N, C-alpha and C positions, 0 to 999 in steps of 0.2 A: 626491543632486543636487536642489537646490531647484527648485520649480516656481512659476509665477506664479499667484496666487489669482484665481479667477473672480469678482472683485468690483470695483466702481467705484473709481477712484483720484481722482475729483474733478478732472478735466482742466481745468475752466473753460470747456469747449466744450459744445455740446448739439445738439439736433435741428435748430435753425435755423442753426447755423454752416455756412459755406460752405468750399469747398476753399481759396479765397483767404484766408479767416480763419485757418485752421489753419497756413497757410504764411507768415503775416505775420512778417517778420524772419528767415526761413530762406533762406539762399542755397544753391542747388543747382548753382551753376556747376561744370562739369567732371564732374558726376555723370551716370550713364547709367541710364535706366529702360526696362524693357520692359513695355508695357501691351497685353495681348491684347484685341482688340475696342476699341482705343483711338480709334476713329473714329466711334462711334455712342453715343448715350445717355450714360450715366455715364462710359463709357470716353473719350468725346470731351472731356467736362468735366475728366476726370483729366489727359488729355494737355495741355489748355489750361493748367491750373493748374501742372503740373510744368514745362512749358516757360517759363511766365511767371516762374517762380522760378529759371530758368537751366539747368534740366536738359536733356539731350539724350534724346529719347524715341523708342524704336524701336517702331513699331506694326505687328505682324504681322496681316495681314487676309485673310479668306477671299474678300473681294470687293475686290481692290486698286483697281479703277477707281472704285467707290463711295467707298472710303477716300480716294483721292487728291482727289476733289472735296470731301469733307467737311473735309479737313485743309488746304485751300487757305488761304493767308494766315497759317498758324501756323508761326512760325520754330522751328527746332530739332527738327524731326520727320524721321524716316527711316522709309520704308514698305517692308515686305517682305510676302511671301505665306505664308499658313499656314492650313490647314484642320485644326482640332483633331479632327475626326472621322475623319481619315486619318493613321495613324501614320507612313506614308512621308513625308507632307508635314511632319509634326512633326520627323522625323529630318532632312529636307533643310534646314528652316529653322535648326535648331540647328547643323548642320554649317556653314552659311553664316555664322552669327553667330560661332561659335567660331573660324572661319578668320580673322576680323578681329582676333583677339588681344586683344579688349577685355574688361574686367571689368564685371559688372552690379552696380549699387548697390541698385536697387529692382526687384523682379519682381512685377508686379501681374497676377494671374490673374483678369481681369475678364470676359472673353467668356463667353457662355452662351446657352442656349436654354431656353424655359420653356413648359410645358404644351402641347407639340406633339402632333399626332396620332401614333399608334404608328408609329415609324420605326426601321428597323434600319440599322446601319452596320458596316463591317468584317466580321468573321465572325459577323454576326447579333446584335451587341450592341445593347441598347436605347440610343437616340440621346442621351437626356438624360444618362444615366450616362456614356456613352462620351465625349461632347463636353465636358460640364461638368467631369467628374472625370478620366477616364482620359487624355484628351488633354493636360490640364494636368499630370497626374502624369508622363507620358512627357516632356513638354516641360521641366519643372523638372529631372528627373533627367538628361536629355541636356545641359542647360545647366549642370549642376553645376560643371564645370571653370571656368566664368566667374562662378558665384555664390559659390563658397566663398572664393576668395582675398581678396576685399574685405569679407567678412562682410556679405553683402547681407541686406536684409529681403525676405521673400517674403510676399505678401499674397494670400490666397485669398478671393475674393468669394463668400460663402455667401448666406444669405437667411433671413428669418423663416420662409420656406417649409419649412425643415428640420423645423419642428414637425409637418409632415404625415406624415413617415415616417422611421423609423430605417433602417438597412441591412437589407434583406430577404435574409438570408444563404442562405435556402433557394431563392430565385428572384430573383437579383439583376438578371437581364435580362428579367424580366416575360414569361416564356414561358407562364404560366398566368393569362391575363386581363391587362388593362392599364388602369391609371387614370392619366391624364396628370398630375394634381396630386400623387398619391402618388409617382409616378415622379420628378417634379420635386423633391419633398421628400427622397427618397432621395439624389438627386444633390447637393442642397445640404448634407445631412448629411455626405456623402462629402467635400465641399469643406472642411468644418470639421474632420473627422477627419484629413484630409491635413495640415492645418496643425499639428495636435497632434503627429503622429508626426514630421513633418519637423523641427519644433522640437526634439524629443528627439534626433534624429540629427544635426542641424546645429549645435546650440549650442556644441559643442566647437570648431567652426570659426568661431565668431562669427556664424553665420547664425541669425536668429530668424524665426519664422513666426507669422502671425496670420490668423484668419478674421473675417468680419464680416457684419452685416446693414446694407445701405446705407440702408434706409428704403423706404417706399412711394413710387414715382415712376412717372409715366406716361412710358414710353420705348418705343422700337421693340422692347423685349423682349416686349411684349404682341402682337407681330405674329401669333402663332398663335391668338389668342383671338377668337372671333366677337364682333362688337359687341353682339349680344343677350346674350351671357354677361357682358360687362362692365357692361351696363345692369342685368342681374339681380343682379349683385354690388354694385350701388350705386356703382360707380366713376364712371360717366359717364351723361349723359342720352342721349336718342335721337339728338341731333345730334352726339354725341361730345365734349361739354364735361364737364370734371370736375364731379361733383355736390358734392363735399366738398373744395374746394381746400385748406382748412387741414389735411385729413387726409393730404395728399400733400406730399412735399418737392419743391422745384425740383431740376432736374438738378445745379445748383451745390451745393445742400445734400446731395444724394444722393451726390455724389463725395467729400464731405468726410471721411467715416470712412476710406475706403481711402487717401486722401492722408495723413491723420493717421497711419494705421497704418504707412505706408511711411516717413514722414519725421520724426515727432515725437520730440524728445529726451526727452519724458515717458515714452516706452516703452523707453528704453535699459535693457538688462539684463533685459527681460521677453520673454515669448513663449509661444506655445502656447495662447493664449486667444482667445475669441470676443468681438468688439467690436460696439457699436451706439451711435449718436448721439455719436461721437467720445469714447468712454470704453469701459472694459472693462465688458461686460454682466454683470448679475447672473444667477444660475441661474433658470430658469423657475419661476414660482410653482406651487404645488400645485393651485391652483383652475382650471387649464386655460387661463388667459388667455395669449394668444400673445405674450408678451414674454420677454426674456431668452433663455437658451440651455438646451436640453434636455440631460439627462444623457447621452443616447445620442450626442450630437454632441461630447462632450468626454471620453469614456471612453478612457483610454490603451490598454486591452486591445483594444477594438474598433478603435482607430486602428492599432495594430500589425498586427492581423489584416487590416484593409483594405489596408494597405501591402503585405503579403505577397501578397495576392490580386491587387492591381493590378500588382505586379512580374511575377507569373506570367502574367497576361493580356497585358500589353504587351511582355514580354520585356526590360524596361528597369529597372535598379536601380543607381543610382550607388553604393550602399553594399554591394553584394553582395561577400561575402568579406572 
């Protein structure tokens, strides 16, 4: 079975393209998207862009009141409740959606947490891995009866942060010391590997999956970072203003790659690859520069191993048997 090469295809878009740019000329009327975290940061811009092109967007939110306020004035949005760190909440949301009898055209796993203090959820799982990866794993598997029939695209929002760490198979939940950035890196690697194996499992159903780096954007994702740390990293000044505005994308530009991944006809027949700047990314260079995608985030054997572990941990696997 052929696989998609991890090399640029010359999409004609780039780092400065916006979600509206990549949707120009695309009519999404009658299509249904689910965008986790679709009420904040890049998720909100993704919701705006998809509804602007005619899609109906379901936004599952951990903070429904906050989401309701953020989504005011956007037509074509449906709000529901979901906490990705709580597998009972994931099950309940999926059951409510499946009961509606609708099919999903675009599943965008956008919600996430970054570099938080050591936090445990569920049976003692490290929160970034549990929320960013295991919650989305369980959600997509539970929603599979609505994803498969229409040959949906599933988009897993990873990050350049995956360069910080591969999967720590010997201590996946950080029981021996904790590093918030490496834990974030592992979770983002997991997001990429999830798309690799889902694409392998789903392509016979017409379901294709992609992961991506949206770009560097100042959004509420940075909520766990002390201002002093962002100053030290050269992101902002003491007053909170971006120090290098041209080094960051706007939220509209940041949302572009996930919207392109979900909707672009340029990706028809492709899948299982990591994207950046509205194109397929190149493999990471050997000089250590943090561009492109690391081998550990595209390795099909590690992807299959992570899938099996995730199914064991969550008790959910749409492809069991």
